VMD Tcl script that builds the backbone (N, CA, C; Angstrom):
set m [mol new atoms 420]
animate dup $m
set s [atomselect $m all]
$s set {name element resname resid chain x y z} {
  {N N MET 1 A -0.982 -159.729 -131.178}
  {CA C MET 1 A -1.765 -160.180 -131.823}
  {C C MET 1 A -2.856 -159.999 -130.429}
  {N N ASP 2 A -2.742 -160.622 -129.297}
  {CA C ASP 2 A -3.120 -160.316 -128.416}
  {C C ASP 2 A -3.467 -159.185 -128.057}
  {N N GLU 3 A -2.927 -158.226 -128.181}
  {CA C GLU 3 A -3.773 -156.359 -127.814}
  {C C GLU 3 A -4.561 -156.257 -129.419}
  {N N GLU 4 A -4.803 -156.910 -130.220}
  {CA C GLU 4 A -5.694 -156.967 -131.569}
  {C C GLU 4 A -7.030 -157.545 -130.721}
  {N N MET 5 A -6.686 -158.440 -130.349}
  {CA C MET 5 A -8.075 -159.352 -129.658}
  {C C MET 5 A -8.511 -158.501 -128.503}
  {N N THR 6 A -7.613 -157.853 -127.592}
  {CA C THR 6 A -8.358 -157.059 -126.710}
  {C C THR 6 A -9.232 -155.879 -126.967}
  {N N LYS 7 A -8.681 -155.600 -128.170}
  {CA C LYS 7 A -9.910 -154.313 -128.681}
  {C C LYS 7 A -11.112 -154.885 -129.022}
  {N N VAL 8 A -10.895 -155.969 -129.436}
  {CA C VAL 8 A -12.418 -156.556 -130.302}
  {C C VAL 8 A -13.046 -156.926 -128.928}
  {N N THR 9 A -13.000 -157.433 -127.791}
  {CA C THR 9 A -13.717 -157.639 -127.063}
  {C C THR 9 A -13.838 -156.933 -126.155}
  {N N LYS 10 A -13.315 -156.369 -125.747}
  {CA C LYS 10 A -13.528 -154.887 -124.538}
  {C C LYS 10 A -14.239 -153.810 -125.613}
  {N N PRO 11 A -15.748 -153.975 -124.804}
  {CA C PRO 11 A -16.592 -153.089 -124.898}
  {C C PRO 11 A -16.215 -151.503 -124.615}
  {N N THR 12 A -16.018 -150.293 -125.527}
  {CA C THR 12 A -15.780 -149.240 -125.515}
  {C C THR 12 A -17.051 -148.587 -124.747}
  {N N ALA 13 A -16.915 -147.267 -124.208}
  {CA C ALA 13 A -17.659 -146.336 -123.719}
  {C C ALA 13 A -18.822 -146.185 -124.451}
  {N N GLN 14 A -18.111 -145.463 -125.976}
  {CA C GLN 14 A -19.157 -145.390 -126.812}
  {C C GLN 14 A -20.203 -146.742 -127.233}
  {N N SER 15 A -19.723 -147.830 -127.484}
  {CA C SER 15 A -20.486 -149.360 -127.905}
  {C C SER 15 A -21.676 -149.570 -126.856}
  {N N VAL 16 A -20.833 -149.048 -125.349}
  {CA C VAL 16 A -21.896 -149.266 -123.937}
  {C C VAL 16 A -23.308 -148.274 -124.413}
  {N N VAL 17 A -22.809 -147.215 -124.468}
  {CA C VAL 17 A -23.700 -146.138 -124.654}
  {C C VAL 17 A -24.617 -146.205 -125.669}
  {N N GLY 18 A -24.006 -146.446 -127.042}
  {CA C GLY 18 A -24.989 -146.936 -128.481}
  {C C GLY 18 A -25.873 -148.340 -127.876}
  {N N VAL 19 A -25.589 -149.545 -127.114}
  {CA C VAL 19 A -26.670 -150.419 -127.194}
  {C C VAL 19 A -27.569 -149.933 -125.899}
  {N N GLY 20 A -27.163 -149.278 -124.859}
  {CA C GLY 20 A -27.932 -148.354 -123.977}
  {C C GLY 20 A -29.285 -147.867 -124.576}
  {N N GLU 21 A -28.735 -146.753 -125.380}
  {CA C GLU 21 A -29.648 -145.997 -126.012}
  {C C GLU 21 A -30.536 -147.177 -127.182}
  {N N LEU 22 A -30.124 -148.115 -127.664}
  {CA C LEU 22 A -30.759 -149.119 -128.663}
  {C C LEU 22 A -31.668 -149.878 -127.369}
  {N N ILE 23 A -31.370 -149.920 -126.119}
  {CA C ILE 23 A -32.527 -150.656 -125.421}
  {C C ILE 23 A -33.723 -149.560 -125.521}
  {N N ARG 24 A -33.193 -148.435 -125.020}
  {CA C ARG 24 A -34.239 -147.200 -124.573}
  {C C ARG 24 A -35.134 -147.203 -125.569}
  {N N ARG 25 A -34.577 -147.387 -127.197}
  {CA C ARG 25 A -35.099 -146.862 -128.390}
  {C C ARG 25 A -36.522 -148.588 -128.460}
  {N N TYR 26 A -35.608 -149.530 -128.045}
  {CA C TYR 26 A -36.649 -150.918 -127.976}
  {C C TYR 26 A -37.850 -150.575 -127.233}
  {N N ILE 27 A -37.126 -150.043 -126.029}
  {CA C ILE 27 A -38.704 -149.927 -124.835}
  {C C ILE 27 A -39.527 -149.145 -125.805}
  {N N ALA 28 A -39.204 -147.776 -125.743}
  {CA C ALA 28 A -40.135 -147.403 -126.237}
  {C C ALA 28 A -41.109 -147.739 -127.427}
  {N N ASP 29 A -40.714 -148.503 -128.113}
  {CA C ASP 29 A -41.133 -149.047 -129.262}
  {C C ASP 29 A -41.907 -150.069 -128.857}
  {N N ILE 30 A -41.455 -150.787 -128.432}
  {CA C ILE 30 A -42.410 -152.140 -127.680}
  {C C ILE 30 A -43.217 -151.728 -127.131}
  {N N ASP 31 A -43.948 -150.303 -126.355}
  {CA C ASP 31 A -44.638 -149.779 -125.552}
  {C C ASP 31 A -45.713 -148.928 -126.721}
  {N N HIS 32 A -45.043 -148.733 -127.933}
  {CA C HIS 32 A -45.781 -147.958 -128.328}
  {C C HIS 32 A -46.821 -149.285 -129.435}
  {N N VAL 33 A -46.217 -150.473 -129.689}
  {CA C VAL 33 A -46.309 -151.588 -130.139}
  {C C VAL 33 A -47.887 -152.190 -129.548}
  {N N LYS 34 A -47.690 -152.200 -127.813}
  {CA C LYS 34 A -48.375 -152.568 -126.845}
  {C C LYS 34 A -49.557 -151.623 -127.239}
  {N N GLY 35 A -49.214 -150.808 -127.169}
  {CA C GLY 35 A -50.851 -149.676 -127.063}
  {C C GLY 35 A -51.554 -149.476 -128.259}
  {N N VAL 36 A -50.665 -149.607 -129.552}
  {CA C VAL 36 A -51.611 -150.303 -130.888}
  {C C VAL 36 A -52.514 -151.268 -130.944}
  {N N LEU 37 A -51.878 -152.292 -129.966}
  {CA C LEU 37 A -52.117 -153.721 -130.030}
  {C C LEU 37 A -53.432 -153.411 -129.175}
  {N N LYS 38 A -53.255 -153.209 -128.191}
  {CA C LYS 38 A -54.119 -152.980 -127.054}
  {C C LYS 38 A -55.721 -152.150 -127.848}
  {N N GLU 39 A -55.230 -151.176 -129.044}
  {CA C GLU 39 A -56.678 -150.465 -129.448}
  {C C GLU 39 A -57.456 -151.400 -130.222}
  {N N GLN 40 A -56.698 -152.426 -131.095}
  {CA C GLN 40 A -57.002 -153.191 -131.892}
  {C C GLN 40 A -57.713 -154.138 -131.480}
  {N N LYS 41 A -57.042 -154.143 -130.423}
  {CA C LYS 41 A -57.770 -155.988 -129.807}
  {C C LYS 41 A -59.239 -155.359 -129.208}
  {N N GLN 42 A -59.642 -153.455 -128.515}
  {CA C GLN 42 A -60.817 -153.921 -128.075}
  {C C GLN 42 A -61.677 -153.289 -129.485}
  {N N MET 43 A -61.180 -152.873 -130.800}
  {CA C MET 43 A -62.217 -152.695 -131.639}
  {C C MET 43 A -62.380 -154.283 -132.063}
  {N N GLN 44 A -61.590 -155.206 -131.818}
  {CA C GLN 44 A -62.472 -156.023 -132.302}
  {C C GLN 44 A -63.456 -157.057 -131.135}
  {N N LYS 45 A -62.753 -156.586 -130.059}
  {CA C LYS 45 A -63.771 -156.951 -129.173}
  {C C LYS 45 A -65.640 -156.372 -128.974}
  {N N ASP 46 A -64.971 -154.759 -129.306}
  {CA C ASP 46 A -66.049 -154.158 -130.244}
  {C C ASP 46 A -67.356 -154.835 -130.661}
  {N N ALA 47 A -66.362 -155.183 -131.533}
  {CA C ALA 47 A -67.253 -155.909 -133.070}
  {C C ALA 47 A -68.142 -157.409 -132.199}
  {N N PHE 48 A -67.624 -158.110 -131.762}
  {CA C PHE 48 A -68.006 -159.270 -131.568}
  {C C PHE 48 A -69.306 -158.985 -130.553}
  {N N GLN 49 A -69.151 -157.961 -129.472}
  {CA C GLN 49 A -69.915 -157.566 -128.450}
  {C C GLN 49 A -71.361 -157.041 -129.216}
  {N N ASN 50 A -70.917 -156.383 -130.316}
  {CA C ASN 50 A -72.146 -155.692 -131.187}
  {C C ASN 50 A -72.921 -156.732 -131.942}
  {N N ASP 51 A -72.325 -158.098 -132.236}
  {CA C ASP 51 A -73.022 -158.809 -133.280}
  {C C ASP 51 A -74.197 -159.421 -132.444}
  {N N LYS 52 A -75.291 -159.267 -132.306}
  {CA C LYS 52 A -76.181 -160.011 -131.593}
  {C C LYS 52 A -76.025 -161.637 -131.522}
  {N N GLU 53 A -76.153 -162.105 -133.009}
  {CA C GLU 53 A -75.883 -163.667 -132.650}
  {C C GLU 53 A -74.782 -164.090 -131.885}
  {N N TYR 54 A -73.521 -163.297 -132.347}
  {CA C TYR 54 A -72.559 -163.448 -130.875}
  {C C TYR 54 A -72.615 -163.792 -129.919}
  {N N HIS 55 A -73.084 -162.842 -129.605}
  {CA C HIS 55 A -73.743 -162.708 -127.843}
  {C C HIS 55 A -74.452 -163.609 -127.592}
  {N N ASP 56 A -75.523 -164.111 -128.170}
  {CA C ASP 56 A -76.401 -164.787 -127.907}
  {C C ASP 56 A -75.686 -166.288 -127.389}
  {N N GLU 57 A -74.595 -166.770 -128.540}
  {CA C GLU 57 A -74.133 -168.098 -128.506}
  {C C GLU 57 A -73.186 -167.606 -127.245}
  {N N GLU 58 A -72.706 -166.855 -126.763}
  {CA C GLU 58 A -71.407 -166.379 -126.026}
  {C C GLU 58 A -72.024 -166.518 -124.826}
  {N N GLU 59 A -73.593 -165.884 -124.636}
  {CA C GLU 59 A -74.714 -166.762 -123.299}
  {C C GLU 59 A -74.468 -167.595 -123.094}
  {N N LYS 60 A -74.411 -168.502 -124.131}
  {CA C LYS 60 A -74.839 -169.936 -124.092}
  {C C LYS 60 A -74.013 -170.707 -123.719}
  {N N ALA 61 A -72.722 -170.587 -124.208}
  {CA C ALA 61 A -71.526 -171.009 -124.253}
  {C C ALA 61 A -71.458 -170.607 -122.604}
  {N N LYS 62 A -71.448 -169.612 -122.133}
  {CA C LYS 62 A -70.928 -169.045 -120.736}
  {C C LYS 62 A -72.298 -169.879 -119.326}
  {N N GLU 63 A -73.658 -169.801 -120.038}
  {CA C GLU 63 A -74.141 -171.320 -118.770}
  {C C GLU 63 A -73.630 -172.428 -118.870}
  {N N ILE 64 A -72.979 -172.962 -119.869}
  {CA C ILE 64 A -72.710 -174.197 -120.130}
  {C C ILE 64 A -71.212 -174.615 -119.041}
  {N N LYS 65 A -70.537 -173.624 -119.358}
  {CA C LYS 65 A -69.334 -173.208 -118.477}
  {C C LYS 65 A -69.319 -173.313 -116.937}
  {N N ARG 66 A -70.483 -172.415 -116.697}
  {CA C ARG 66 A -71.304 -172.335 -115.269}
  {C C ARG 66 A -71.657 -174.110 -114.593}
  {N N LYS 67 A -72.077 -174.255 -115.711}
  {CA C LYS 67 A -72.644 -176.120 -115.093}
  {C C LYS 67 A -71.553 -176.941 -114.893}
  {N N GLN 68 A -70.264 -176.642 -116.190}
  {CA C GLN 68 A -69.441 -177.232 -115.798}
  {C C GLN 68 A -68.830 -177.481 -114.750}
  {N N ASN 69 A -68.397 -175.927 -114.496}
  {CA C ASN 69 A -67.561 -175.505 -113.234}
  {C C ASN 69 A -68.386 -176.256 -112.158}
  {N N THR 70 A -69.333 -175.957 -111.797}
  {CA C THR 70 A -70.388 -176.700 -110.619}
  {C C THR 70 A -70.010 -178.245 -110.478}
  {N N ILE 71 A -69.941 -178.723 -111.791}
  {CA C ILE 71 A -69.797 -180.188 -111.436}
  {C C ILE 71 A -68.440 -180.620 -111.431}
  {N N ARG 72 A -67.665 -179.652 -111.968}
  {CA C ARG 72 A -65.792 -180.014 -111.819}
  {C C ARG 72 A -65.705 -179.583 -110.099}
  {N N THR 73 A -66.190 -178.789 -109.492}
  {CA C THR 73 A -66.330 -178.643 -107.832}
  {C C THR 73 A -66.895 -179.891 -107.332}
  {N N ARG 74 A -67.864 -180.291 -107.253}
  {CA C ARG 74 A -68.602 -181.006 -106.973}
  {C C ARG 74 A -67.507 -182.141 -106.843}
  {N N LEU 75 A -67.026 -182.801 -107.979}
  {CA C LEU 75 A -66.028 -183.754 -108.346}
  {C C LEU 75 A -64.696 -184.025 -107.307}
  {N N LEU 76 A -64.052 -182.318 -107.145}
  {CA C LEU 76 A -62.912 -182.358 -106.767}
  {C C LEU 76 A -63.030 -182.446 -105.414}
  {N N LYS 77 A -64.238 -182.343 -105.029}
  {CA C LYS 77 A -64.184 -182.649 -103.191}
  {C C LYS 77 A -64.286 -183.538 -102.818}
  {N N ALA 78 A -64.218 -184.737 -104.000}
  {CA C ALA 78 A -64.496 -186.056 -103.641}
  {C C ALA 78 A -63.101 -186.458 -102.825}
  {N N PRO 79 A -63.194 -187.363 -101.708}
  {CA C PRO 79 A -61.885 -187.865 -101.189}
  {C C PRO 79 A -60.733 -187.933 -102.519}
  {N N ALA 80 A -61.450 -189.275 -103.000}
  {CA C ALA 80 A -60.297 -189.711 -103.975}
  {C C ALA 80 A -59.442 -188.715 -105.116}
  {N N LEU 81 A -60.177 -187.665 -105.302}
  {CA C LEU 81 A -59.615 -186.695 -105.841}
  {C C LEU 81 A -58.867 -185.303 -105.422}
  {N N GLU 82 A -59.473 -185.347 -103.933}
  {CA C GLU 82 A -58.716 -184.169 -103.246}
  {C C GLU 82 A -57.289 -184.807 -103.129}
  {N N ALA 83 A -57.094 -186.077 -102.708}
  {CA C ALA 83 A -55.764 -186.369 -102.613}
  {C C ALA 83 A -54.742 -186.385 -103.891}
  {N N VAL 84 A -55.605 -186.481 -105.342}
  {CA C VAL 84 A -54.949 -186.616 -106.250}
  {C C VAL 84 A -54.460 -184.874 -106.769}
  {N N THR 85 A -55.319 -184.316 -106.389}
  {CA C THR 85 A -55.005 -182.815 -106.519}
  {C C THR 85 A -54.020 -182.354 -105.740}
  {N N ALA 86 A -54.127 -182.872 -104.290}
  {CA C ALA 86 A -52.709 -182.542 -103.309}
  {C C ALA 86 A -51.570 -182.980 -103.958}
  {N N LYS 87 A -51.611 -184.159 -104.709}
  {CA C LYS 87 A -50.469 -184.945 -105.291}
  {C C LYS 87 A -49.898 -184.199 -106.399}
  {N N ILE 88 A -50.752 -183.689 -107.385}
  {CA C ILE 88 A -50.373 -182.904 -108.357}
  {C C ILE 88 A -49.818 -181.881 -108.254}
  {N N LYS 89 A -50.446 -180.838 -106.886}
  {CA C LYS 89 A -49.645 -179.390 -106.733}
  {C C LYS 89 A -48.103 -179.719 -105.996}
  {N N GLU 90 A -48.153 -181.319 -105.191}
  {CA C GLU 90 A -46.375 -181.402 -104.385}
  {C C GLU 90 A -45.785 -181.405 -105.811}
  {N N LEU 91 A -46.189 -182.235 -106.602}
  {CA C LEU 91 A -45.883 -182.391 -107.712}
  {C C LEU 91 A -44.925 -181.327 -108.749}
  {N N GLN 92 A -45.928 -180.162 -108.795}
  {CA C GLN 92 A -46.147 -178.847 -109.659}
  {C C GLN 92 A -45.204 -178.557 -108.973}
  {N N GLU 93 A -44.793 -178.545 -107.841}
  {CA C GLU 93 A -43.903 -177.625 -106.780}
  {C C GLU 93 A -42.713 -177.815 -106.922}
  {N N GLN 94 A -42.642 -179.344 -106.792}
  {CA C GLN 94 A -41.305 -180.282 -106.625}
  {C C GLN 94 A -40.609 -180.205 -108.347}
  {N N SER 95 A -41.349 -180.121 -109.331}
  {CA C SER 95 A -40.793 -179.751 -110.505}
  {C C SER 95 A -40.487 -178.226 -111.029}
  {N N LYS 96 A -41.090 -177.644 -109.741}
  {CA C LYS 96 A -40.290 -175.625 -110.391}
  {C C LYS 96 A -39.197 -175.714 -109.721}
  {N N ASP 97 A -39.195 -176.495 -108.069}
  {CA C ASP 97 A -37.855 -175.896 -107.533}
  {C C ASP 97 A -36.810 -177.099 -108.053}
  {N N MET 98 A -36.931 -178.441 -108.335}
  {CA C MET 98 A -35.925 -178.925 -109.262}
  {C C MET 98 A -35.474 -178.012 -110.637}
  {N N GLN 99 A -36.746 -177.160 -111.512}
  {CA C GLN 99 A -35.793 -176.604 -112.521}
  {C C GLN 99 A -35.189 -175.404 -112.281}
  {N N ALA 100 A -35.279 -174.998 -110.605}
  {CA C ALA 100 A -34.593 -173.727 -110.232}
  {C C ALA 100 A -33.080 -173.740 -110.108}
  {N N ALA 101 A -32.901 -175.281 -109.443}
  {CA C ALA 101 A -31.842 -175.865 -109.078}
  {C C ALA 101 A -31.342 -175.900 -110.291}
  {N N LEU 102 A -31.874 -176.459 -111.267}
  {CA C LEU 102 A -31.030 -176.945 -112.454}
  {C C LEU 102 A -30.556 -175.752 -113.102}
  {N N SER 103 A -31.388 -174.860 -113.628}
  {CA C SER 103 A -30.865 -173.213 -113.965}
  {C C SER 103 A -30.084 -172.749 -113.514}
  {N N GLY 104 A -29.598 -173.342 -112.025}
  {CA C GLY 104 A -28.389 -172.828 -111.153}
  {C C GLY 104 A -26.957 -173.453 -111.455}
  {N N TYR 105 A -27.301 -174.993 -111.617}
  {CA C TYR 105 A -26.121 -175.755 -112.251}
  {C C TYR 105 A -25.749 -175.211 -113.655}
  {N N LEU 106 A -26.691 -174.929 -114.416}
  {CA C LEU 106 A -26.432 -174.978 -115.747}
  {C C LEU 106 A -25.515 -173.478 -116.069}
  {N N GLN 107 A -26.021 -172.274 -115.147}
  {CA C GLN 107 A -25.130 -171.015 -115.274}
  {C C GLN 107 A -24.238 -171.599 -114.543}
  {N N GLU 108 A -23.767 -172.381 -113.407}
  {CA C GLU 108 A -22.483 -172.443 -113.147}
  {C C GLU 108 A -21.657 -173.198 -113.939}
  {N N HIS 109 A -21.948 -174.467 -114.529}
  {CA C HIS 109 A -21.389 -175.228 -115.466}
  {C C HIS 109 A -20.904 -173.691 -116.535}
  {N N VAL 110 A -22.092 -173.480 -116.944}
  {CA C VAL 110 A -21.216 -172.017 -118.227}
  {C C VAL 110 A -20.048 -171.659 -117.287}
  {N N ARG 111 A -20.254 -171.284 -116.694}
  {CA C ARG 111 A -19.632 -169.970 -115.981}
  {C C ARG 111 A -18.016 -170.652 -115.787}
  {N N GLN 112 A -17.999 -171.828 -115.477}
  {CA C GLN 112 A -17.033 -172.931 -115.250}
  {C C GLN 112 A -16.323 -173.191 -116.268}
  {N N THR 113 A -16.908 -173.908 -117.319}
  {CA C THR 113 A -16.496 -173.989 -118.466}
  {C C THR 113 A -16.485 -174.010 -119.739}
  {N N GLY 114 A -17.591 -172.585 -119.593}
  {CA C GLY 114 A -17.297 -171.908 -120.680}
  {C C GLY 114 A -18.346 -172.376 -122.259}
  {N N GLN 115 A -18.701 -173.860 -122.009}
  {CA C GLN 115 A -19.771 -174.705 -122.469}
  {C C GLN 115 A -21.144 -174.651 -122.328}
  {N N THR 116 A -21.695 -174.290 -123.452}
  {CA C THR 116 A -23.404 -174.405 -123.346}
  {C C THR 116 A -24.091 -175.440 -124.023}
  {N N MET 117 A -23.004 -176.664 -124.609}
  {CA C MET 117 A -23.701 -177.598 -124.570}
  {C C MET 117 A -23.506 -178.874 -123.546}
  {N N ILE 118 A -24.683 -180.023 -123.473}
  {CA C ILE 118 A -24.146 -180.920 -122.529}
  {C C ILE 118 A -25.281 -182.255 -123.347}
  {N N GLU 119 A -24.612 -183.339 -123.098}
  {CA C GLU 119 A -25.067 -184.780 -123.084}
  {C C GLU 119 A -25.860 -185.304 -122.104}
  {N N GLY 120 A -27.114 -185.261 -122.524}
  {CA C GLY 120 A -27.800 -186.254 -121.414}
  {C C GLY 120 A -27.840 -187.847 -121.132}
  {N N ASN 121 A -27.871 -188.104 -120.096}
  {CA C ASN 121 A -27.954 -189.649 -120.454}
  {C C ASN 121 A -28.719 -190.357 -120.974}
  {N N ASP 122 A -29.455 -190.026 -121.720}
  {CA C ASP 122 A -30.231 -190.430 -123.193}
  {C C ASP 122 A -29.708 -189.949 -124.539}
  {N N GLY 123 A -28.157 -189.692 -124.370}
  {CA C GLY 123 A -27.387 -189.192 -125.739}
  {C C GLY 123 A -27.697 -188.127 -126.060}
  {N N GLU 124 A -28.870 -187.590 -126.033}
  {CA C GLU 124 A -29.585 -186.181 -126.688}
  {C C GLU 124 A -28.628 -185.186 -125.951}
  {N N MET 125 A -28.239 -184.550 -127.074}
  {CA C MET 125 A -27.641 -183.238 -126.687}
  {C C MET 125 A -28.736 -181.627 -126.612}
  {N N TYR 126 A -28.344 -181.237 -125.563}
  {CA C TYR 126 A -29.287 -179.951 -125.160}
  {C C TYR 126 A -28.282 -179.071 -125.031}
  {N N GLU 127 A -28.656 -178.007 -125.433}
  {CA C GLU 127 A -28.228 -176.360 -124.986}
  {C C GLU 127 A -28.228 -175.609 -123.806}
  {N N MET 128 A -27.920 -174.936 -123.357}
  {CA C MET 128 A -28.221 -174.062 -122.443}
  {C C MET 128 A -28.336 -172.878 -122.992}
  {N N VAL 129 A -29.116 -172.600 -122.729}
  {CA C VAL 129 A -29.823 -171.042 -123.136}
  {C C VAL 129 A -30.158 -169.913 -122.110}
  {N N PRO 130 A -29.604 -168.993 -121.805}
  {CA C PRO 130 A -30.037 -167.877 -121.148}
  {C C PRO 130 A -31.424 -166.988 -121.222}
  {N N VAL 131 A -31.907 -166.914 -120.302}
  {CA C VAL 131 A -33.180 -166.100 -121.040}
  {C C VAL 131 A -32.942 -164.783 -120.180}
  {N N TYR 132 A -32.899 -164.145 -121.301}
  {CA C TYR 132 A -32.942 -162.397 -120.412}
  {C C TYR 132 A -33.999 -161.390 -121.000}
  {N N ARG 133 A -34.685 -160.649 -119.673}
  {CA C ARG 133 A -35.845 -160.427 -119.990}
  {C C ARG 133 A -35.706 -158.778 -118.867}
  {N N LEU 134 A -37.000 -157.821 -119.533}
  {CA C LEU 134 A -36.722 -156.453 -119.236}
  {C C LEU 134 A -38.422 -156.412 -118.388}
  {N N ARG 135 A -38.150 -156.077 -116.927}
  {CA C ARG 135 A -39.107 -155.550 -116.453}
  {C C ARG 135 A -39.024 -154.632 -115.590}
  {N N LYS 136 A -39.721 -153.933 -115.358}
  {CA C LYS 136 A -39.646 -152.714 -114.533}
  {C C LYS 136 A -39.674 -152.867 -112.991}
  {N N LYS 137 A -38.679 -151.791 -112.637}
  {CA C LYS 137 A -38.210 -152.132 -111.324}
  {C C LYS 137 A -39.514 -151.987 -110.330}
  {N N ARG 138 A -39.654 -152.634 -109.364}
  {CA C ARG 138 A -40.371 -152.400 -108.513}
  {C C ARG 138 A -40.348 -151.338 -107.109}
  {N N GLU 139 A -40.614 -150.561 -106.789}
  {CA C GLU 139 A -40.221 -149.905 -106.033}
  {C C GLU 139 A -40.677 -150.273 -104.542}
  {N N GLY 140 A -40.136 -150.233 -103.403}
  {CA C GLY 140 A -40.121 -150.381 -102.200}
  {C C GLY 140 A -39.380 -151.325 -101.315}
}
mol reanalyze $m
mol bondsrecalc $m
mol representation Tube
mol addrep $m
């Protein structure tokens, strides 16, 4: 029976090649869909830009947004808000660091125990989910 399970769990060279080919095909398909999506979005954008009423309202909205940004900048320069803004940035950085550390601990927990669920202090069950993405390798 152990021999039978080994055959099932060990990837064969053929299955690895098959998955690799499937990944390459998906990469090409995703690139194609992104290209078509870009064309469609441009067509939509052009239709909006060619409509005079839409264009006029968009210009009014831009002017309002410029005024709003001017007021926002003035308010953010106030000493009380500068301190709040600094605290927000500090807390965001702290949260980001804590998330990165937690991710490492979760990965280690799964590696050590094989379990992908954990109960929080609040009694809530949490599932550990790996996130895989594909990005182009940067040269250099």
